[in-house]
KOLFIFI-770657 format. One record per residue: residue number from 1; chain; x, y, z of N, C-alpha, C, CB in turn. Coordinates in pm, 1 decimal, always signed. Atoms other than C-alpha are relative to their C-alpha. Glycine has a CB too. Layout:
% residues N
<n=NUM, chain=A, n.x=X, n.y=Y, n.z=Z, ca.x=X, ca.y=Y, ca.z=Z, c.x=X, c.y=Y, c.z=Z, cb.x=X, cb.y=Y, cb.z=Z>
...
//
This chain:
% residues 91
<n=1, chain=A, n.x=+42.1, n.y=-61.4, n.z=-6.4, ca.x=-227.5, ca.y=-4803.0, ca.z=+310.1, c.x=-121.0, c.y=+84.7, c.z=+17.3, cb.x=+38.4, cb.y=-10.8, cb.z=-28.3>
<n=2, chain=A, n.x=+151.5, n.y=-77.8, n.z=+82.2, ca.x=-546.6, ca.y=-4778.9, ca.z=+228.9, c.x=-89.9, c.y=+69.2, c.z=+146.4, cb.x=-137.0, cb.y=-165.5, cb.z=-105.5>
<n=3, chain=A, n.x=+50.1, n.y=-36.3, n.z=-120.7, ca.x=-796.0, ca.y=-4597.8, ca.z=+473.8, c.x=+74.5, c.y=+73.2, c.z=+73.8, cb.x=-32.8, cb.y=-92.9, cb.z=+65.7>
<n=4, chain=A, n.x=-44.7, n.y=-101.3, n.z=-103.5, ca.x=-525.9, ca.y=-4369.3, ca.z=+658.0, c.x=-64.0, c.y=+105.5, c.z=-85.7, cb.x=+174.2, cb.y=+16.7, cb.z=+40.0>
<n=5, chain=A, n.x=-12.5, n.y=-177.9, n.z=+45.5, ca.x=-570.8, ca.y=-3980.6, ca.z=+565.8, c.x=+59.3, c.y=+32.1, c.z=+74.5, cb.x=-110.6, cb.y=+105.0, cb.z=-7.1>
<n=6, chain=A, n.x=-104.6, n.y=-11.4, n.z=+16.0, ca.x=-307.6, ca.y=-3830.9, ca.z=+577.0, c.x=-35.0, c.y=+156.9, c.z=+36.2, cb.x=+61.2, cb.y=-59.6, cb.z=-126.7>
<n=7, chain=A, n.x=+15.5, n.y=-99.6, n.z=-9.4, ca.x=-367.4, ca.y=-3459.6, ca.z=+727.0, c.x=+109.0, c.y=+156.8, c.z=-5.7, cb.x=-56.0, cb.y=-33.6, cb.z=+86.0>
<n=8, chain=A, n.x=-133.6, n.y=-141.4, n.z=+49.1, ca.x=-30.9, ca.y=-3263.1, ca.z=+703.1, c.x=+83.7, c.y=-44.6, c.z=-64.9, cb.x=+96.9, cb.y=+77.9, cb.z=+110.7>
<n=9, chain=A, n.x=-66.0, n.y=+38.9, n.z=+89.7, ca.x=+264.1, ca.y=-3297.2, ca.z=+504.9, c.x=+113.2, c.y=+45.9, c.z=+10.2, cb.x=-45.5, cb.y=+16.3, cb.z=-99.8>
<n=10, chain=A, n.x=-76.2, n.y=-90.6, n.z=+75.4, ca.x=+623.5, ca.y=-3172.9, ca.z=+468.5, c.x=+39.4, c.y=+60.4, c.z=-120.0, cb.x=+58.8, cb.y=-17.3, cb.z=+16.0>
<n=11, chain=A, n.x=-68.9, n.y=-78.5, n.z=+160.4, ca.x=+717.4, ca.y=-2936.4, ca.z=+162.5, c.x=+100.0, c.y=+66.3, c.z=+52.7, cb.x=-101.0, cb.y=+123.5, cb.z=-100.5>
<n=12, chain=A, n.x=-200.4, n.y=-86.7, n.z=+54.4, ca.x=+1039.9, ca.y=-2896.7, ca.z=+18.0, c.x=-73.8, c.y=+79.8, c.z=-110.9, cb.x=+184.5, cb.y=-146.9, cb.z=-101.6>
<n=13, chain=A, n.x=-38.1, n.y=-61.9, n.z=+134.0, ca.x=+1102.5, ca.y=-2598.4, ca.z=-228.1, c.x=+157.1, c.y=+50.4, c.z=+23.6, cb.x=-111.1, cb.y=+135.9, cb.z=-43.4>
<n=14, chain=A, n.x=-112.3, n.y=-82.4, n.z=-31.9, ca.x=+1419.6, ca.y=-2528.6, ca.z=-290.9, c.x=+14.4, c.y=+81.5, c.z=-176.6, cb.x=+156.1, cb.y=-115.4, cb.z=+67.3>
<n=15, chain=A, n.x=-22.6, n.y=-138.2, n.z=+134.1, ca.x=+1501.5, ca.y=-2196.0, ca.z=-548.1, c.x=+157.1, c.y=+1.2, c.z=-55.7, cb.x=-28.0, cb.y=+193.3, cb.z=+80.4>
<n=16, chain=A, n.x=-115.9, n.y=+13.2, n.z=-10.4, ca.x=+1771.2, ca.y=-2158.4, ca.z=-745.4, c.x=+25.2, c.y=+161.3, c.z=-144.1, cb.x=+50.7, cb.y=-193.4, cb.z=-27.1>
<n=17, chain=A, n.x=-10.7, n.y=-146.6, n.z=+137.1, ca.x=+1923.7, ca.y=-1769.4, ca.z=-935.5, c.x=+34.1, c.y=-117.5, c.z=-76.6, cb.x=+147.0, cb.y=+169.2, cb.z=+0.1>
<n=18, chain=A, n.x=-16.8, n.y=+4.9, n.z=+148.4, ca.x=+1972.9, ca.y=-1840.2, ca.z=-1289.2, c.x=+69.6, c.y=+92.8, c.z=-73.2, cb.x=-110.4, cb.y=+0.1, cb.z=-55.7>
<n=19, chain=A, n.x=-36.2, n.y=-23.6, n.z=+64.1, ca.x=+2200.8, ca.y=-1689.2, ca.z=-1505.4, c.x=-79.5, c.y=-14.5, c.z=-138.7, cb.x=+88.2, cb.y=-37.6, cb.z=+30.6>
<n=20, chain=A, n.x=+120.1, n.y=-4.8, n.z=+148.2, ca.x=+2029.9, ca.y=-1596.0, ca.z=-1877.3, c.x=+51.8, c.y=-69.9, c.z=-67.8, cb.x=-34.0, cb.y=+132.6, cb.z=-94.9>
<n=21, chain=A, n.x=-79.5, n.y=+114.4, n.z=+150.6, ca.x=+2268.5, ca.y=-1828.3, ca.z=-2076.8, c.x=-86.1, c.y=-162.9, c.z=+155.4, cb.x=+338.3, cb.y=+19.6, cb.z=-36.7>
<n=22, chain=A, n.x=+72.4, n.y=+67.1, n.z=-89.3, ca.x=+2099.3, ca.y=-2074.4, ca.z=-1764.5, c.x=-126.6, c.y=-71.8, c.z=-4.1, cb.x=-11.7, cb.y=+68.4, cb.z=+72.2>
<n=23, chain=A, n.x=+167.9, n.y=+47.3, n.z=+43.2, ca.x=+1754.4, ca.y=-2038.6, ca.z=-1826.2, c.x=-68.8, c.y=-27.3, c.z=-111.4, cb.x=-82.0, cb.y=+79.6, cb.z=+28.2>
<n=24, chain=A, n.x=+10.8, n.y=+103.4, n.z=+94.1, ca.x=+1812.7, ca.y=-2075.1, ca.z=-2144.4, c.x=+60.1, c.y=-82.2, c.z=-75.6, cb.x=-39.1, cb.y=+23.5, cb.z=-53.9>
<n=25, chain=A, n.x=-5.9, n.y=+136.3, n.z=-12.0, ca.x=+1946.4, ca.y=-2398.2, ca.z=-2141.2, c.x=-96.2, c.y=-30.0, c.z=+61.4, cb.x=+102.0, cb.y=-52.4, cb.z=+51.0>
<n=26, chain=A, n.x=+168.0, n.y=+53.1, n.z=-1.8, ca.x=+1641.2, ca.y=-2478.6, ca.z=-1973.0, c.x=-92.5, c.y=-13.4, c.z=-44.1, cb.x=-59.3, cb.y=+21.2, cb.z=+40.4>
<n=27, chain=A, n.x=+119.3, n.y=-54.2, n.z=+133.0, ca.x=+1435.3, ca.y=-2365.7, ca.z=-2144.4, c.x=-24.5, c.y=-154.9, c.z=-121.8, cb.x=+104.0, cb.y=+180.3, cb.z=-125.2>
<n=28, chain=A, n.x=-60.1, n.y=+31.0, n.z=+90.8, ca.x=+1590.7, ca.y=-2497.9, ca.z=-2424.4, c.x=-43.6, c.y=-180.3, c.z=+6.1, cb.x=+154.2, cb.y=+58.8, cb.z=+16.1>
<n=29, chain=A, n.x=-33.9, n.y=+194.2, n.z=-43.5, ca.x=+1604.1, ca.y=-2856.8, ca.z=-2264.4, c.x=-117.8, c.y=-16.8, c.z=+27.6, cb.x=+109.9, cb.y=-65.8, cb.z=+146.6>
<n=30, chain=A, n.x=+131.4, n.y=+27.2, n.z=-80.5, ca.x=+1210.4, ca.y=-2846.4, ca.z=-2122.5, c.x=-76.2, c.y=-1.2, c.z=-130.9, cb.x=-54.6, cb.y=+121.1, cb.z=+127.6>
<n=31, chain=A, n.x=+57.9, n.y=-33.5, n.z=+59.7, ca.x=+1117.3, ca.y=-2748.4, ca.z=-2437.8, c.x=-113.3, c.y=-140.2, c.z=-77.9, cb.x=+92.4, cb.y=+81.8, cb.z=-61.3>
<n=32, chain=A, n.x=+28.3, n.y=+51.5, n.z=+76.9, ca.x=+1029.1, ca.y=-3024.6, ca.z=-2611.7, c.x=-89.8, c.y=-157.0, c.z=+100.3, cb.x=+132.9, cb.y=-1.1, cb.z=-96.9>
<n=33, chain=A, n.x=+105.1, n.y=+80.8, n.z=-65.3, ca.x=+814.9, ca.y=-3158.6, ca.z=-2318.7, c.x=-99.1, c.y=+59.2, c.z=+115.6, cb.x=+70.8, cb.y=-111.0, cb.z=+57.4>
<n=34, chain=A, n.x=+105.4, n.y=-129.7, n.z=-17.4, ca.x=+613.1, ca.y=-2845.9, ca.z=-2262.1, c.x=-75.7, c.y=+79.0, c.z=-71.6, cb.x=+43.2, cb.y=+82.7, cb.z=+40.0>
<n=35, chain=A, n.x=+68.9, n.y=-58.1, n.z=+87.1, ca.x=+326.8, ca.y=-2645.2, ca.z=-2351.2, c.x=-45.4, c.y=+92.9, c.z=+48.2, cb.x=-78.1, cb.y=-59.7, cb.z=-53.5>
<n=36, chain=A, n.x=+57.4, n.y=-132.5, n.z=-79.0, ca.x=+219.9, ca.y=-2300.3, ca.z=-2323.0, c.x=-170.7, c.y=-12.1, c.z=-8.7, cb.x=+60.9, cb.y=+163.4, cb.z=-86.4>
<n=37, chain=A, n.x=+196.4, n.y=+2.6, n.z=-22.1, ca.x=-145.6, ca.y=-2283.2, ca.z=-2192.1, c.x=-46.0, c.y=+188.4, c.z=-15.4, cb.x=-62.7, cb.y=-79.7, cb.z=+237.1>
<n=38, chain=A, n.x=+46.8, n.y=-135.7, n.z=+12.0, ca.x=-362.4, ca.y=-1953.4, ca.z=-2206.7, c.x=+44.2, c.y=+111.3, c.z=+52.8, cb.x=-100.1, cb.y=+5.6, cb.z=+29.8>
<n=39, chain=A, n.x=-71.7, n.y=-94.4, n.z=-96.0, ca.x=-128.8, ca.y=-1814.2, ca.z=-1943.2, c.x=+119.4, c.y=+35.4, c.z=-47.4, cb.x=+22.0, cb.y=-52.1, cb.z=+131.0>
<n=40, chain=A, n.x=-144.7, n.y=-43.2, n.z=+9.9, ca.x=+212.7, ca.y=-1829.1, ca.z=-2140.7, c.x=+21.7, c.y=+149.1, c.z=+17.8, cb.x=+57.4, cb.y=-39.9, cb.z=-135.5>
<n=41, chain=A, n.x=-79.2, n.y=-126.2, n.z=-0.5, ca.x=+261.2, ca.y=-1487.7, ca.z=-2170.6, c.x=-53.9, c.y=+140.4, c.z=+116.9, cb.x=-11.3, cb.y=+50.0, cb.z=-167.4>
<n=42, chain=A, n.x=+22.0, n.y=-83.9, n.z=-138.7, ca.x=+88.3, ca.y=-1325.5, ca.z=-1867.1, c.x=+114.5, c.y=+39.0, c.z=+130.0, cb.x=-106.3, cb.y=-82.7, cb.z=+69.5>
<n=43, chain=A, n.x=-75.5, n.y=-29.7, n.z=-144.9, ca.x=+290.6, ca.y=-1170.0, ca.z=-1575.0, c.x=-102.3, c.y=-35.7, c.z=+100.2, cb.x=+50.6, cb.y=+166.6, cb.z=+26.2>
<n=44, chain=A, n.x=+55.4, n.y=+18.1, n.z=-94.4, ca.x=+145.0, ca.y=-1310.5, ca.z=-1257.7, c.x=+20.1, c.y=+101.0, c.z=+102.6, cb.x=+23.9, cb.y=-109.0, cb.z=+28.7>
<n=45, chain=A, n.x=-1.1, n.y=-80.9, n.z=-170.7, ca.x=+47.6, ca.y=-1081.9, ca.z=-946.3, c.x=-29.6, c.y=-31.0, c.z=+111.9, cb.x=-66.9, cb.y=+92.9, cb.z=+22.8>
<n=46, chain=A, n.x=+89.4, n.y=+59.9, n.z=-108.8, ca.x=+15.8, ca.y=-1171.9, ca.z=-615.0, c.x=+34.6, c.y=+127.5, c.z=+77.7, cb.x=+38.5, cb.y=-165.4, cb.z=+74.1>
<n=47, chain=A, n.x=+48.9, n.y=-41.5, n.z=-95.5, ca.x=-103.8, ca.y=-1014.8, ca.z=-325.6, c.x=+20.0, c.y=-44.4, c.z=+92.2, cb.x=-85.6, cb.y=+10.3, cb.z=-3.5>
<n=48, chain=A, n.x=+54.2, n.y=+51.9, n.z=-122.2, ca.x=-34.8, ca.y=-1126.0, ca.z=+41.1, c.x=-43.9, c.y=+99.7, c.z=+92.9, cb.x=+92.0, cb.y=-81.5, cb.z=+63.9>
<n=49, chain=A, n.x=+17.6, n.y=-162.2, n.z=-148.4, ca.x=-183.7, ca.y=-962.8, ca.z=+348.9, c.x=+21.9, c.y=-110.8, c.z=+128.7, cb.x=-239.3, cb.y=+119.9, cb.z=+23.9>
<n=50, chain=A, n.x=-6.9, n.y=+55.3, n.z=-102.8, ca.x=-107.4, ca.y=-1048.9, ca.z=+700.7, c.x=-66.1, c.y=+84.8, c.z=+113.3, cb.x=+127.0, cb.y=-33.2, cb.z=+15.0>
<n=51, chain=A, n.x=+67.6, n.y=-74.2, n.z=-101.8, ca.x=-217.5, ca.y=-892.1, ca.z=+1004.6, c.x=+70.1, c.y=+150.7, c.z=+22.5, cb.x=+3.4, cb.y=-89.7, cb.z=+135.3>
<n=52, chain=A, n.x=-88.4, n.y=-96.5, n.z=+3.9, ca.x=-86.3, ca.y=-594.3, ca.z=+1174.9, c.x=+111.6, c.y=+5.4, c.z=+6.7, cb.x=-14.0, cb.y=+57.7, cb.z=+54.2>
<n=53, chain=A, n.x=-153.7, n.y=+23.4, n.z=-136.9, ca.x=+190.3, ca.y=-730.9, ca.z=+1389.6, c.x=+60.5, c.y=-86.8, c.z=-75.8, cb.x=-25.0, cb.y=-82.5, cb.z=+188.3>
<n=54, chain=A, n.x=-130.1, n.y=+116.8, n.z=+72.5, ca.x=+313.7, ca.y=-948.7, ca.z=+1065.3, c.x=+13.1, c.y=-110.4, c.z=+23.8, cb.x=+129.7, cb.y=+17.0, cb.z=+20.7>
<n=55, chain=A, n.x=-37.5, n.y=+175.4, n.z=-48.6, ca.x=+215.3, ca.y=-1300.1, ca.z=+1263.6, c.x=-46.5, c.y=-81.4, c.z=-106.3, cb.x=-85.5, cb.y=-65.6, cb.z=+150.4>
<n=56, chain=A, n.x=+41.1, n.y=+80.5, n.z=+109.4, ca.x=+125.7, ca.y=-1470.7, ca.z=+935.4, c.x=+153.2, c.y=-52.3, c.z=-52.8, cb.x=-97.6, cb.y=+92.8, cb.z=-118.0>
<n=57, chain=A, n.x=-129.3, n.y=+16.4, n.z=+8.0, ca.x=+512.2, ca.y=-1415.4, ca.z=+822.5, c.x=+117.9, c.y=-61.5, c.z=+81.1, cb.x=+20.3, cb.y=+90.5, cb.z=-13.4>
<n=58, chain=A, n.x=-110.5, n.y=+6.3, n.z=-108.5, ca.x=+650.3, ca.y=-1428.3, ca.z=+1167.4, c.x=+4.1, c.y=-195.1, c.z=+4.7, cb.x=-62.6, cb.y=+102.3, cb.z=+184.5>
<n=59, chain=A, n.x=+7.7, n.y=+138.4, n.z=-56.1, ca.x=+510.6, ca.y=-1794.4, ca.z=+1218.3, c.x=+6.6, c.y=-73.8, c.z=-124.4, cb.x=-132.3, cb.y=-35.4, cb.z=+90.5>
<n=60, chain=A, n.x=-88.0, n.y=+122.1, n.z=+69.6, ca.x=+613.1, ca.y=-1907.9, ca.z=+881.9, c.x=+127.5, c.y=-7.3, c.z=-46.9, cb.x=-49.4, cb.y=-37.7, cb.z=-101.0>
<n=61, chain=A, n.x=-138.6, n.y=-7.8, n.z=+24.2, ca.x=+935.3, ca.y=-1835.1, ca.z=+861.0, c.x=+53.3, c.y=-60.8, c.z=+158.1, cb.x=+51.3, cb.y=+172.5, cb.z=-47.8>
<n=62, chain=A, n.x=-14.4, n.y=+102.5, n.z=-120.0, ca.x=+938.2, ca.y=-2036.3, ca.z=+1215.3, c.x=+31.9, c.y=-149.2, c.z=-45.7, cb.x=-140.7, cb.y=-3.8, cb.z=+86.3>
<n=63, chain=A, n.x=-7.1, n.y=+171.3, n.z=+51.4, ca.x=+868.7, ca.y=-2373.8, ca.z=+988.8, c.x=-109.7, c.y=-5.9, c.z=+73.6, cb.x=+138.4, cb.y=-124.0, cb.z=+40.8>
<n=64, chain=A, n.x=+69.0, n.y=+99.9, n.z=-37.4, ca.x=+581.7, ca.y=-2496.3, ca.z=+1145.7, c.x=-56.9, c.y=-133.4, c.z=-68.3, cb.x=-77.2, cb.y=+55.2, cb.z=+37.6>
<n=65, chain=A, n.x=+76.7, n.y=+47.2, n.z=+49.1, ca.x=+412.6, ca.y=-2745.8, ca.z=+1085.8, c.x=-132.2, c.y=-11.0, c.z=-83.7, cb.x=+8.1, cb.y=-21.3, cb.z=+48.8>
<n=66, chain=A, n.x=+102.3, n.y=-11.4, n.z=+56.8, ca.x=+83.0, ca.y=-2679.8, ca.z=+945.9, c.x=+42.0, c.y=+227.3, c.z=+6.3, cb.x=-156.3, cb.y=-106.3, cb.z=+102.6>
<n=67, chain=A, n.x=-6.7, n.y=-149.6, n.z=-17.9, ca.x=+68.1, ca.y=-2253.2, ca.z=+844.5, c.x=-113.0, c.y=+39.6, c.z=-77.9, cb.x=+136.9, cb.y=+72.2, cb.z=-47.8>
<n=68, chain=A, n.x=+66.8, n.y=-30.5, n.z=+100.9, ca.x=-171.4, ca.y=-2019.9, ca.z=+605.7, c.x=+59.6, c.y=+128.1, c.z=-23.8, cb.x=-141.3, cb.y=-7.7, cb.z=+16.0>
<n=69, chain=A, n.x=-40.1, n.y=-99.6, n.z=+46.9, ca.x=-144.1, ca.y=-1746.9, ca.z=+384.6, c.x=-87.3, c.y=+10.8, c.z=-76.3, cb.x=+111.2, cb.y=+9.0, cb.z=-38.6>
<n=70, chain=A, n.x=+106.0, n.y=-129.0, n.z=+73.6, ca.x=-387.4, ca.y=-1468.8, ca.z=+198.9, c.x=-32.4, c.y=+8.2, c.z=-41.8, cb.x=-14.8, cb.y=+80.8, cb.z=-38.4>
<n=71, chain=A, n.x=-37.4, n.y=-38.8, n.z=+92.0, ca.x=-348.4, ca.y=-1436.9, ca.z=-95.7, c.x=-114.8, c.y=+39.1, c.z=-151.9, cb.x=+96.7, cb.y=-93.7, cb.z=-4.5>
<n=72, chain=A, n.x=+73.3, n.y=-100.7, n.z=+179.5, ca.x=-465.5, ca.y=-1253.7, ca.z=-455.1, c.x=+93.2, c.y=-13.2, c.z=-115.9, cb.x=-10.3, cb.y=+211.5, cb.z=+9.8>
<n=73, chain=A, n.x=-47.2, n.y=+86.0, n.z=+135.0, ca.x=-378.8, ca.y=-1371.4, ca.z=-798.6, c.x=-46.5, c.y=+47.2, c.z=-58.0, cb.x=-14.3, cb.y=-126.8, cb.z=-35.1>
<n=74, chain=A, n.x=+44.2, n.y=-79.6, n.z=+71.9, ca.x=-426.9, ca.y=-1173.0, ca.z=-1076.8, c.x=+87.0, c.y=-60.0, c.z=-122.4, cb.x=+9.8, cb.y=+145.8, cb.z=+50.3>
<n=75, chain=A, n.x=-37.3, n.y=+64.2, n.z=+122.2, ca.x=-335.7, ca.y=-1307.5, ca.z=-1454.9, c.x=+71.1, c.y=+157.4, c.z=-70.1, cb.x=-155.6, cb.y=-86.2, cb.z=-92.3>
<n=76, chain=A, n.x=+34.3, n.y=-180.5, n.z=+48.7, ca.x=-194.5, ca.y=-942.9, ca.z=-1611.9, c.x=-8.1, c.y=+71.8, c.z=+53.4, cb.x=-91.8, cb.y=+50.8, cb.z=-50.7>
<n=77, chain=A, n.x=+54.6, n.y=-76.2, n.z=-153.2, ca.x=-271.5, ca.y=-663.9, ca.z=-1484.9, c.x=-153.6, c.y=+37.2, c.z=-11.0, cb.x=+90.2, cb.y=+163.9, cb.z=+36.4>
<n=78, chain=A, n.x=+194.2, n.y=+5.5, n.z=-40.6, ca.x=-626.3, ca.y=-674.7, ca.z=-1386.6, c.x=-55.8, c.y=+93.2, c.z=-31.8, cb.x=-59.2, cb.y=-4.3, cb.z=+147.5>
<n=79, chain=A, n.x=+54.9, n.y=-128.8, n.z=+60.8, ca.x=-899.5, ca.y=-400.9, ca.z=-1552.8, c.x=-121.2, c.y=+7.1, c.z=+119.3, cb.x=-57.6, cb.y=-11.8, cb.z=-187.7>
<n=80, chain=A, n.x=+149.4, n.y=+10.3, n.z=-72.1, ca.x=-1241.0, ca.y=-331.7, ca.z=-1341.2, c.x=-40.5, c.y=-107.0, c.z=+2.7, cb.x=-107.9, cb.y=+66.7, cb.z=-51.1>
<n=81, chain=A, n.x=+147.0, n.y=+89.2, n.z=+2.2, ca.x=-1430.5, ca.y=-547.3, ca.z=-1455.2, c.x=+53.9, c.y=-171.4, c.z=-61.6, cb.x=-142.4, cb.y=+95.5, cb.z=-142.9>
<n=82, chain=A, n.x=-90.3, n.y=+150.8, n.z=-26.3, ca.x=-1095.7, ca.y=-871.9, ca.z=-1469.8, c.x=-38.1, c.y=-91.9, c.z=+139.5, cb.x=+180.5, cb.y=+43.3, cb.z=+21.2>
<n=83, chain=A, n.x=+17.9, n.y=+92.0, n.z=-87.7, ca.x=-1110.0, ca.y=-1195.8, ca.z=-1266.8, c.x=+131.6, c.y=+19.0, c.z=+89.7, cb.x=-23.6, cb.y=-139.2, cb.z=-67.2>
<n=84, chain=A, n.x=-67.2, n.y=+23.3, n.z=-67.5, ca.x=-916.7, ca.y=-1189.2, ca.z=-982.6, c.x=+21.0, c.y=-131.0, c.z=+108.5, cb.x=-10.0, cb.y=+91.9, cb.z=+28.2>
<n=85, chain=A, n.x=+58.3, n.y=+132.0, n.z=-114.4, ca.x=-828.8, ca.y=-1502.8, ca.z=-744.6, c.x=+66.2, c.y=+37.9, c.z=+116.6, cb.x=+46.0, cb.y=-179.2, cb.z=-36.0>
<n=86, chain=A, n.x=-22.3, n.y=+18.4, n.z=-153.1, ca.x=-836.9, ca.y=-1531.8, ca.z=-355.5, c.x=-8.5, c.y=-108.2, c.z=+54.3, cb.x=-73.4, cb.y=+62.7, cb.z=+72.5>
<n=87, chain=A, n.x=-8.1, n.y=+152.7, n.z=-63.4, ca.x=-710.7, ca.y=-1829.1, ca.z=-200.9, c.x=+77.5, c.y=+30.4, c.z=+106.0, cb.x=+68.2, cb.y=-126.7, cb.z=-91.8>
<n=88, chain=A, n.x=+26.3, n.y=+53.1, n.z=-173.9, ca.x=-672.8, ca.y=-1919.5, ca.z=+157.2, c.x=+130.8, c.y=-91.1, c.z=-6.9, cb.x=-180.2, cb.y=-112.4, cb.z=+48.1>
<n=89, chain=A, n.x=-8.4, n.y=+169.3, n.z=+41.6, ca.x=-396.3, ca.y=-2172.4, ca.z=+120.0, c.x=+67.5, c.y=-33.1, c.z=+168.2, cb.x=+142.1, cb.y=-53.8, cb.z=-179.5>
<n=90, chain=A, n.x=-16.7, n.y=+80.4, n.z=-98.8, ca.x=-333.9, ca.y=-2383.1, ca.z=+397.3, c.x=+70.7, c.y=-83.4, c.z=-34.7, cb.x=-93.1, cb.y=-44.6, cb.z=+49.9>
<n=91, chain=A, n.x=-137.9, n.y=+102.1, n.z=+38.4, ca.x=+35.4, ca.y=-2585.8, ca.z=+402.9, c.x=-6.3, c.y=-62.1, c.z=+114.5, cb.x=+163.7, cb.y=+66.2, cb.z=-30.2>
//
């Protein structure tokens, strides 16, 4: 497939609820393969923006091939001079 450009793809997410015991077992099983980075002890905060009539979320719920989200993310509780990250997600 050399020279072929793929402009979109189908993203699949699966999310699961874990009991505290399942969470501990999962972390123990992954510990040998993972290393904490500089954000290991931070709370990640996300703030998603939408239009007045919620067009972005309504479009997202319809599961189109292409959708957009506008997000601001912080690591920890940001102070006046801390960095936050603005991301326009185009999926």
